[in-house]
C-alpha positions as CSV (number, residue, x, y, z in Angstrom):
1,X,0.0,0.0,0.0
2,X,1.3,3.4,-0.9
3,X,-0.2,6.9,-0.7
4,X,0.2,10.3,-2.3
5,X,-0.9,13.5,-0.6
6,X,-3.0,15.7,-2.9
7,X,-3.6,18.5,-0.5
8,X,-6.7,19.5,1.4
9,X,-6.8,16.2,3.3
10,X,-7.0,14.3,0.0
11,X,-4.9,11.1,-0.4
12,X,-4.6,8.8,-3.4
13,X,-4.3,5.3,-2.1
14,X,-2.7,2.6,-4.2
15,X,-2.9,-1.2,-3.4
16,X,-0.9,-3.7,-5.4
17,X,-1.9,-7.4,-5.0
18,X,-0.2,-10.5,-6.5
19,X,-1.6,-14.0,-7.0
20,X,-0.6,-17.3,-8.5
21,X,-2.3,-17.8,-11.9
22,X,-2.7,-21.5,-11.5
23,X,-3.0,-22.1,-7.8
24,X,-4.4,-18.7,-6.6
25,X,-8.1,-19.2,-5.7
26,X,-10.3,-17.2,-5.7
27,X,-9.7,-14.3,-8.1
28,X,-8.8,-10.8,-7.0
29,X,-11.3,-9.1,-4.8
30,X,-13.4,-6.6,-6.8
31,X,-13.7,-4.3,-5.0
32,X,-11.2,-4.8,-2.2
33,X,-12.1,-3.8,1.3
34,X,-9.7,-1.5,3.2
35,X,-9.9,-0.4,6.8
36,X,-8.7,3.0,8.0
37,X,-7.7,3.0,11.6
38,X,-6.6,5.8,13.9
39,X,-3.3,5.6,15.7
40,X,-4.9,3.7,18.7
41,X,-6.5,1.2,16.2
42,X,-10.0,2.5,16.6
43,X,-11.8,2.3,13.3
44,X,-12.2,5.6,11.4
45,X,-14.0,4.0,8.5
46,X,-14.0,1.1,6.1
47,X,-13.9,1.7,2.4
48,X,-13.9,-0.1,-0.9
49,X,-11.3,0.3,-3.6
50,X,-11.6,-0.9,-7.2
51,X,-9.1,-2.4,-9.6
52,X,-7.5,0.3,-11.7
53,X,-5.1,-1.9,-13.7
54,X,-4.7,-5.6,-14.1
55,X,-1.9,-7.7,-15.6
56,X,-2.9,-11.1,-16.9
57,X,0.6,-12.4,-16.6
58,X,3.9,-10.8,-15.3
59,X,6.9,-11.5,-17.5
60,X,9.5,-14.0,-16.2
61,X,13.0,-12.6,-16.7
62,X,15.9,-14.9,-16.0
63,X,19.4,-13.5,-15.9
64,X,21.0,-16.5,-17.4
65,X,20.3,-17.0,-21.2
66,X,20.8,-20.8,-20.8
67,X,17.8,-21.1,-18.5
68,X,14.2,-21.5,-19.6
69,X,11.0,-20.2,-18.1
70,X,9.5,-22.7,-15.7
71,X,6.1,-23.8,-17.2
72,X,4.2,-23.9,-13.9
73,X,5.1,-20.5,-12.6
74,X,2.8,-17.6,-13.4
75,X,1.8,-14.5,-11.4
76,X,-1.0,-12.0,-11.9
77,X,-1.1,-8.5,-10.5
78,X,-3.9,-6.1,-9.7
79,X,-3.4,-2.5,-8.9
80,X,-6.2,-0.8,-6.9
81,X,-6.6,3.0,-6.7
82,X,-8.8,5.5,-4.9
83,X,-8.8,9.0,-3.6
84,X,-10.0,9.3,0.0
85,X,-10.4,12.2,2.5
86,X,-8.5,11.9,5.7
87,X,-9.0,14.9,8.0
88,X,-6.1,15.6,10.4
89,X,-6.0,13.0,13.2
90,X,-3.5,13.2,16.1
91,X,-1.1,10.2,15.8
92,X,-2.1,9.6,12.2
93,X,-3.8,6.7,10.4
94,X,-3.2,3.0,9.6
95,X,-4.5,1.8,6.2
96,X,-5.1,-1.9,6.1
97,X,-6.0,-4.6,3.5
98,X,-6.3,-8.2,4.6
99,X,-6.8,-11.5,2.8
100,X,-6.5,-15.2,3.2
101,X,-5.1,-17.4,2.1
102,X,-1.6,-18.1,0.6
103,X,-0.4,-20.4,-2.2
104,X,-0.7,-24.1,-1.4
105,X,2.8,-24.6,-3.0
106,X,4.6,-22.4,-0.4
107,X,7.2,-24.5,1.3
108,X,8.5,-22.3,4.1
109,X,5.2,-22.0,6.0
110,X,3.6,-24.8,8.0
111,X,0.0,-24.1,6.9
112,X,-0.1,-21.7,3.9
113,X,-3.8,-22.5,3.2
114,X,-4.7,-21.1,6.6
115,X,-2.3,-18.2,6.7
116,X,-3.4,-14.8,5.6
117,X,-1.7,-11.5,5.0
118,X,-2.0,-8.0,6.3
119,X,-0.9,-5.1,4.0
120,X,-0.5,-1.9,6.0
121,X,0.6,1.7,5.4
122,X,0.9,4.3,8.2
123,X,0.3,8.0,7.6
124,X,1.9,9.6,10.6
125,X,0.9,12.8,12.3
126,X,4.1,14.4,10.8
127,X,3.3,13.1,7.4
128,X,-0.2,14.7,7.5
129,X,1.3,18.1,8.6
130,X,3.9,17.9,5.8
131,X,1.6,16.5,3.1
132,X,4.0,13.7,2.8
133,X,4.0,11.0,0.1
134,X,5.0,7.3,0.5
135,X,8.1,5.9,-1.1
136,X,7.5,3.5,-4.0
137,X,9.7,0.6,-5.0
138,X,11.5,1.1,-8.4
139,X,11.1,-2.6,-9.4
140,X,9.4,-5.6,-8.0
141,X,11.4,-8.8,-7.4
142,X,11.7,-11.4,-10.1
143,X,8.8,-13.8,-10.5
144,X,11.2,-16.8,-10.7
145,X,14.7,-17.4,-9.5
146,X,16.8,-20.5,-10.2
147,X,18.5,-22.9,-7.8
148,X,22.3,-22.6,-7.7
149,X,22.1,-19.2,-9.5
150,X,23.0,-16.0,-7.6
151,X,20.3,-13.5,-6.8
152,X,21.4,-9.9,-7.2
153,X,18.3,-7.6,-7.2
154,X,18.1,-3.8,-6.8
155,X,15.2,-3.4,-4.4
156,X,15.6,0.4,-3.9
157,X,12.7,2.8,-3.8
158,X,12.1,6.4,-4.7
159,X,10.7,8.9,-2.3
160,X,9.1,12.0,-4.1
161,X,9.8,14.2,-1.0
162,X,13.5,13.3,-0.9
163,X,13.2,11.6,2.5
164,X,16.0,9.2,3.5
165,X,15.1,5.5,3.2
166,X,16.3,2.6,5.3
167,X,16.0,-1.0,4.0
168,X,15.7,-4.3,6.0
169,X,14.4,-7.8,5.5
170,X,11.4,-8.6,7.7
171,X,9.0,-11.3,8.5
172,X,5.6,-10.7,6.7
173,X,2.5,-9.9,8.8
174,X,0.0,-12.7,9.3
175,X,-3.6,-12.1,8.5
176,X,-7.1,-13.7,8.6
177,X,-7.6,-17.4,8.4
178,X,-9.7,-19.6,6.1
179,X,-12.7,-19.2,8.3
180,X,-12.8,-15.5,7.7
181,X,-10.8,-15.0,4.5
182,X,-12.1,-11.5,3.8
183,X,-12.8,-9.6,7.1
184,X,-15.2,-6.7,6.6
185,X,-13.8,-4.4,7.9
186,X,-10.2,-5.7,8.1
187,X,-9.3,-6.6,11.7
188,X,-7.7,-4.0,13.9
189,X,-3.9,-4.3,14.7
190,X,-1.3,-4.6,15.8
191,X,-0.7,-7.8,13.8
192,X,1.3,-10.8,14.5
193,X,4.1,-12.0,12.2
194,X,3.6,-15.2,10.4
195,X,5.2,-18.4,11.6
196,X,8.0,-19.9,9.5
197,X,8.5,-23.6,9.0
198,X,11.5,-23.6,11.2
199,X,13.8,-25.4,10.7
200,X,15.1,-24.8,8.1
201,X,13.3,-21.6,7.3
202,X,13.4,-18.3,9.3
203,X,14.1,-14.6,8.7
204,X,17.8,-15.5,8.5
205,X,17.2,-18.2,6.0
206,X,14.1,-17.3,4.0
207,X,14.6,-19.7,1.1
208,X,16.5,-22.6,2.7
209,X,19.9,-21.9,1.2
210,X,22.4,-19.1,1.1
211,X,21.0,-16.4,3.4
212,X,19.7,-13.2,1.7
213,X,20.9,-9.8,2.8
214,X,20.0,-6.3,1.9
215,X,22.1,-3.1,2.0
216,X,20.3,-0.8,4.5
217,X,21.3,2.3,2.6
218,X,20.8,1.4,-1.0
219,X,18.3,-1.5,-1.1
């Protein structure tokens, strides 16, 4: 989730959601339900946000010309967009989208079909006063990477206000379960992190091989 401040308490909210073409059921929510919470996690309002752009299939780009695209890997993307009014609120706002469940082929979680996700963005009190904008990633990670091949990806972002950015790897936030896959409104936070299938997977060993690292200054 990202946001742009348009002035006069108007914010353009953008939500990007990805799903497996073959194993991602059901389809994208249309519309999606977002919750807007105050700093103390009391609900300000819920809202709906519609798909503005949809990609039927993201390209698979492999950095080794000798490799071929895996035939069973396919990712769809939907980008939601809406302008909402957020009057000044001490402490700011949390914007939340939640969904269950994850891809059944995921190997580093013990129960992916009962593990949801929580997308969040925080508009702080300072951000409201400065009419701040969220940073946006310059590129999204590759759809597929290959075993025994190095991963060297530029995950930097651009901040339109020139704010300094700090990068770190983190454990994703858990979300709703299969009993309530689309909470309406999304549940209030704070949210728990998901549970890795540990061993061998954890934040220090996300993919079960050579540990990933990220430069905190450059991404």
